[in-house]
Legacy VTK file of the C-alpha trace (Angstrom):
# vtk DataFile Version 3.0
C-alpha trace
ASCII
DATASET POLYDATA
POINTS 381 float
-39.485 -8.989 -42.114
-43.346 -9.011 -42.514
-43.709 -12.193 -40.496
-41.837 -10.667 -37.546
-44.031 -7.618 -37.547
-47.170 -9.694 -37.747
-46.227 -11.737 -34.632
-47.015 -8.779 -32.408
-50.590 -8.324 -33.595
-53.061 -8.691 -30.752
-56.279 -8.079 -32.576
-57.908 -9.406 -35.654
-57.897 -6.029 -37.344
-56.381 -5.720 -40.736
-52.747 -4.435 -40.833
-50.430 -3.426 -43.638
-47.001 -5.159 -43.814
-43.766 -3.715 -45.093
-44.433 -4.877 -48.676
-47.860 -3.155 -48.803
-49.787 -6.476 -48.425
-52.775 -6.761 -46.097
-52.341 -9.196 -43.181
-55.239 -10.568 -41.182
-55.082 -12.340 -37.779
-56.787 -15.720 -38.029
-55.782 -17.754 -35.012
-53.063 -17.752 -32.340
-49.516 -17.788 -33.615
-50.770 -17.550 -37.238
-51.397 -14.711 -39.657
-53.354 -14.654 -42.869
-51.478 -12.707 -45.610
-53.283 -12.145 -48.906
-55.637 -14.970 -48.159
-52.890 -17.405 -47.041
-52.248 -18.496 -43.428
-48.624 -17.938 -42.372
-47.421 -19.182 -39.028
-46.019 -16.524 -36.696
-42.596 -17.054 -35.006
-42.046 -16.788 -31.324
-39.812 -14.220 -29.469
-36.510 -16.227 -29.253
-36.485 -17.020 -32.894
-37.179 -13.389 -33.663
-34.172 -12.232 -31.645
-31.979 -14.847 -33.289
-33.025 -13.753 -36.760
-32.531 -10.119 -35.869
-28.986 -10.793 -34.656
-28.177 -12.764 -37.790
-29.557 -9.968 -39.887
-27.506 -7.377 -38.030
-24.354 -9.452 -38.439
-25.044 -9.895 -42.104
-25.636 -6.179 -42.597
-22.491 -5.351 -40.585
-20.445 -7.776 -42.685
-21.762 -6.281 -45.880
-20.989 -2.813 -44.587
-17.470 -3.834 -43.586
-16.844 -5.396 -46.974
-18.171 -2.308 -48.738
-16.087 -0.046 -46.472
-12.975 -2.145 -47.056
-13.568 -2.090 -50.782
-14.039 1.671 -50.725
-10.896 2.124 -48.642
-8.938 -0.029 -51.070
-10.242 1.975 -54.025
-9.438 5.217 -52.184
-5.881 4.088 -51.438
-5.454 3.090 -55.089
-6.751 6.487 -56.165
-4.320 8.211 -53.743
-1.465 6.115 -55.076
-2.382 6.950 -58.680
-2.572 10.644 -57.790
0.824 10.460 -56.082
2.333 8.766 -59.131
0.785 11.373 -61.387
2.140 14.182 -59.174
5.603 12.628 -59.300
5.366 12.322 -63.079
4.203 15.933 -63.373
7.073 17.119 -61.143
9.571 15.098 -63.159
8.278 16.493 -66.437
8.313 20.032 -65.013
11.900 19.571 -63.866
12.887 18.256 -67.296
11.167 21.209 -68.965
12.992 23.685 -66.710
16.327 22.011 -67.448
15.635 22.096 -71.186
14.636 25.774 -71.007
17.789 26.598 -69.014
19.976 24.742 -71.506
18.223 26.498 -74.381
18.808 29.925 -72.807
22.446 29.084 -72.129
22.910 27.848 -75.684
21.264 30.980 -77.094
23.473 33.222 -74.953
26.609 31.340 -75.971
25.630 31.583 -79.649
25.081 35.340 -79.372
28.391 35.730 -77.521
30.219 33.689 -80.143
28.651 35.710 -82.942
29.604 38.952 -81.173
33.191 37.750 -80.756
33.377 36.760 -84.413
32.109 40.171 -85.518
34.533 41.956 -83.180
37.478 39.880 -84.413
36.469 40.559 -88.005
36.340 44.298 -87.296
39.750 44.179 -85.622
41.231 42.283 -88.559
39.678 44.752 -90.977
41.066 47.719 -89.031
44.525 46.142 -88.920
44.374 45.422 -92.633
43.349 49.005 -93.404
46.128 50.319 -91.175
48.675 48.067 -92.863
47.409 49.215 -96.257
47.815 52.877 -95.315
51.310 52.242 -93.971
52.228 50.353 -97.128
50.906 53.171 -99.281
52.914 55.650 -97.218
56.045 53.546 -97.645
55.421 53.400 -101.386
55.081 57.193 -101.455
58.327 57.601 -99.531
60.179 55.185 -101.792
58.758 56.918 -104.855
59.956 60.267 -103.535
63.408 58.877 -102.790
63.626 57.325 -106.262
62.668 60.671 -107.796
65.343 62.394 -105.705
67.971 59.833 -106.725
66.984 60.250 -110.369
67.491 63.983 -109.983
70.919 63.371 -108.476
71.893 61.084 -111.339
70.618 63.471 -113.993
72.454 66.459 -112.497
75.772 64.588 -112.186
78.137 64.788 -115.185
81.757 63.675 -115.648
82.909 67.270 -115.800
80.920 68.303 -112.752
80.294 65.225 -110.607
77.697 65.551 -107.924
79.357 65.605 -104.484
76.411 63.722 -102.956
77.031 60.778 -105.287
80.813 60.988 -104.742
81.387 61.836 -101.079
85.118 61.251 -101.530
85.307 64.479 -103.558
86.203 67.500 -101.453
84.189 70.396 -102.952
86.697 72.893 -101.510
89.680 71.086 -103.045
91.291 70.629 -99.641
92.268 67.430 -97.922
93.044 67.091 -94.238
96.731 67.014 -93.449
96.419 64.451 -90.720
93.847 62.296 -89.014
93.570 64.635 -86.059
91.575 67.094 -88.136
88.823 64.468 -88.581
87.894 64.349 -84.895
84.798 66.461 -84.413
82.768 66.849 -81.208
79.046 66.415 -80.944
78.363 70.069 -80.247
80.752 71.451 -82.854
80.588 69.316 -85.962
80.158 69.493 -89.709
77.107 67.830 -91.160
76.784 65.869 -94.390
73.178 65.210 -95.331
72.122 61.684 -96.044
71.636 60.972 -99.779
68.036 59.949 -99.064
67.355 63.513 -97.863
68.810 65.341 -100.842
66.331 67.429 -102.822
63.425 65.460 -101.305
60.133 67.293 -101.080
58.385 65.312 -98.357
54.977 64.205 -99.592
54.898 66.719 -102.483
57.145 65.312 -105.188
54.549 66.403 -107.755
54.088 69.930 -106.375
54.269 72.914 -108.776
57.646 74.591 -109.400
58.783 77.732 -107.647
57.750 79.950 -110.557
55.010 79.015 -113.014
56.142 81.620 -115.510
59.348 79.920 -116.597
60.702 76.465 -115.944
63.797 76.330 -113.791
66.316 73.604 -113.344
66.444 72.254 -109.798
69.226 74.110 -107.991
72.031 72.216 -106.320
71.950 73.289 -102.674
75.284 73.766 -101.075
75.786 70.940 -98.592
76.103 71.852 -94.963
79.479 70.204 -94.691
80.953 73.027 -96.830
79.989 75.588 -94.194
81.992 76.320 -91.133
80.665 77.058 -87.694
77.728 74.629 -87.510
77.061 74.118 -83.825
74.308 72.300 -81.960
72.101 74.081 -79.449
72.360 71.761 -76.409
68.852 72.581 -75.160
67.230 71.923 -78.530
69.312 68.774 -78.991
68.280 67.480 -75.561
64.590 68.054 -76.324
65.036 66.413 -79.735
66.691 63.317 -78.245
63.839 62.966 -75.721
61.288 63.325 -78.543
63.162 60.806 -80.737
62.672 58.088 -78.097
58.900 58.220 -78.649
58.148 60.292 -81.778
54.730 61.925 -81.797
52.872 64.949 -83.165
51.557 66.032 -79.775
51.960 69.759 -79.150
52.454 69.113 -75.433
55.890 67.646 -76.188
58.690 70.107 -75.423
60.417 69.764 -78.802
57.190 69.987 -80.838
56.020 72.951 -78.755
59.327 74.740 -79.392
59.072 74.208 -83.160
55.487 75.480 -83.187
56.320 78.561 -81.132
59.532 79.436 -82.952
58.694 78.464 -86.543
55.293 77.042 -87.499
53.017 79.557 -85.760
55.082 82.463 -87.088
55.257 80.980 -90.566
51.458 80.547 -90.753
50.613 83.922 -89.215
48.698 85.820 -91.915
46.589 88.977 -91.953
43.455 86.953 -92.691
43.229 85.285 -89.251
40.192 83.158 -90.008
41.566 81.753 -93.249
45.019 81.398 -91.664
43.593 79.282 -88.828
41.825 77.050 -91.355
45.034 76.760 -93.358
46.931 75.609 -90.254
44.259 72.998 -89.482
44.377 71.720 -93.069
48.189 71.595 -93.006
48.169 69.597 -89.758
45.631 67.170 -91.263
47.593 66.976 -94.516
44.492 68.020 -96.436
45.527 71.112 -98.400
46.020 71.470 -102.177
48.192 74.117 -103.864
48.641 74.425 -107.599
50.039 76.944 -110.032
47.667 79.138 -111.954
47.116 77.822 -115.481
49.495 79.044 -118.176
46.494 80.181 -120.203
45.759 82.882 -117.642
49.319 83.750 -116.656
49.018 87.172 -118.266
46.077 88.059 -116.033
47.129 86.795 -112.604
44.876 87.721 -109.668
46.080 90.870 -108.008
45.086 90.298 -104.343
46.406 87.612 -101.989
43.656 85.975 -99.904
45.986 85.364 -96.936
47.897 88.651 -96.842
44.830 90.694 -97.851
47.175 92.930 -99.766
47.812 93.675 -103.452
50.093 90.923 -104.696
50.446 89.078 -107.974
49.128 85.586 -107.194
50.816 82.808 -109.154
49.180 80.050 -107.077
45.843 79.039 -105.684
44.942 76.716 -102.826
41.973 74.629 -101.719
41.313 73.387 -98.162
40.056 69.848 -97.618
36.948 68.880 -99.546
35.874 72.468 -100.163
35.257 73.556 -103.724
36.386 77.145 -103.165
39.847 78.130 -104.377
41.883 80.943 -102.765
44.499 82.849 -104.733
47.795 83.221 -102.861
51.114 84.897 -103.553
54.576 83.358 -103.865
55.597 84.113 -100.272
52.426 82.516 -98.840
52.927 79.452 -100.995
56.556 79.103 -99.834
55.592 79.472 -96.162
52.865 76.816 -96.416
55.114 74.445 -98.383
57.942 74.813 -95.850
55.613 73.922 -92.965
54.156 70.970 -94.916
57.651 69.617 -95.611
58.572 69.781 -91.930
55.339 68.192 -90.654
55.462 65.430 -93.279
59.022 64.626 -92.234
57.841 64.378 -88.617
55.098 61.965 -89.703
57.620 59.807 -91.563
59.770 59.626 -88.428
56.725 58.814 -86.273
55.804 55.920 -88.588
59.353 54.569 -88.675
59.921 55.280 -92.366
63.168 57.242 -91.868
66.125 54.896 -91.426
68.882 57.535 -91.144
70.975 57.975 -88.010
69.778 60.155 -85.145
72.261 62.944 -85.911
71.402 62.962 -89.619
67.728 63.232 -88.698
68.509 66.124 -86.345
70.416 68.051 -89.008
67.728 67.377 -91.594
65.089 68.765 -89.223
67.344 71.759 -88.618
67.563 72.314 -92.381
63.766 72.120 -92.678
63.410 74.655 -89.868
65.822 76.901 -91.755
63.564 76.588 -94.802
60.641 77.868 -92.720
62.733 80.847 -91.620
63.741 81.615 -95.212
60.129 81.352 -96.375
58.943 83.609 -93.564
61.533 86.233 -94.523
60.481 86.068 -98.170
63.701 84.411 -99.354
63.782 81.644 -101.936
63.724 78.080 -100.684
66.917 76.112 -101.183
65.145 72.947 -102.340
LINES 1 382
381 0 1 2 3 4 5 6 7 8 9 10 11 12 13 14 15 16 17 18 19 20 21 22 23 24 25 26 27 28 29 30 31 32 33 34 35 36 37 38 39 40 41 42 43 44 45 46 47 48 49 50 51 52 53 54 55 56 57 58 59 60 61 62 63 64 65 66 67 68 69 70 71 72 73 74 75 76 77 78 79 80 81 82 83 84 85 86 87 88 89 90 91 92 93 94 95 96 97 98 99 100 101 102 103 104 105 106 107 108 109 110 111 112 113 114 115 116 117 118 119 120 121 122 123 124 125 126 127 128 129 130 131 132 133 134 135 136 137 138 139 140 141 142 143 144 145 146 147 148 149 150 151 152 153 154 155 156 157 158 159 160 161 162 163 164 165 166 167 168 169 170 171 172 173 174 175 176 177 178 179 180 181 182 183 184 185 186 187 188 189 190 191 192 193 194 195 196 197 198 199 200 201 202 203 204 205 206 207 208 209 210 211 212 213 214 215 216 217 218 219 220 221 222 223 224 225 226 227 228 229 230 231 232 233 234 235 236 237 238 239 240 241 242 243 244 245 246 247 248 249 250 251 252 253 254 255 256 257 258 259 260 261 262 263 264 265 266 267 268 269 270 271 272 273 274 275 276 277 278 279 280 281 282 283 284 285 286 287 288 289 290 291 292 293 294 295 296 297 298 299 300 301 302 303 304 305 306 307 308 309 310 311 312 313 314 315 316 317 318 319 320 321 322 323 324 325 326 327 328 329 330 331 332 333 334 335 336 337 338 339 340 341 342 343 344 345 346 347 348 349 350 351 352 353 354 355 356 357 358 359 360 361 362 363 364 365 366 367 368 369 370 371 372 373 374 375 376 377 378 379 380
């Protein structure tokens, strides 16, 4: 306060107060400020004013401090609320992202399952289609065989396969005891569905392309005496019949390969013979008779025997375009093996409904055909 400062002046010299005004001492306990005389306060009043001023300043400071503290606490509270809101939003975002990832994964898994199920259904449908086509082929072959039976049966010479009551030898058993036949010494009558049936090759070329021949009537096995079952072969066959397969590790299949198929397909041309066996096992070989237009100039060398032979047939392996000329004996050997393997495939697929013993004797007959073909003899069917 300028008046307080001026109370301590002891001389009449000019002083400068706090506001920049010039104060001049005029008389005791009075000060002249800017030409006006201002009385000067004493010491007690000065202390009292100073204390009031200090209290006022302290109060103002306390109020300002309290106001600042209140604003600071409000700011802290707002920051805490904002942090909580940010944490809540972050948690919600993480949950949404997790749900989105889970939904995406489930959608991909569902799509994968749908594609896999569609592929399985397609594979099953294709398999069923192939089996149905195979059944149609078998039924077509059986119908063709039955037509042949009907066409070759006349009133004067009835076919014994259509009339099993006819004894082709003209003999009848004298008593019922002669009908009892053991398993290992029995006569065999082929099932009608097996008669004259070329398995899988009902449209194959005839035995001789030079002249057409009527289908011969093979003598049924029941007209022959002395048919006896090899117990070892029959045992292996019965074990194979439980679970039919084309696996060469099976004892029965291995025996047939060693005793018949390998020998029947053993040719001088080893490389071509091996390819022929692979094509036969895959069922992907084509044999046809040489065209009648060129029958006067048949090829003179067999591709399999590598020897001079008149070749009435030619064959093609798989998707190859090359044709190989083969002789009659090579054609018969390949056809005999194809008939046997096709019959095995029919059994494996459950298309043969004959009894076990009829199947055994039919396989025995087909093995006999391979032996006849290997020896160069004419096939019986």
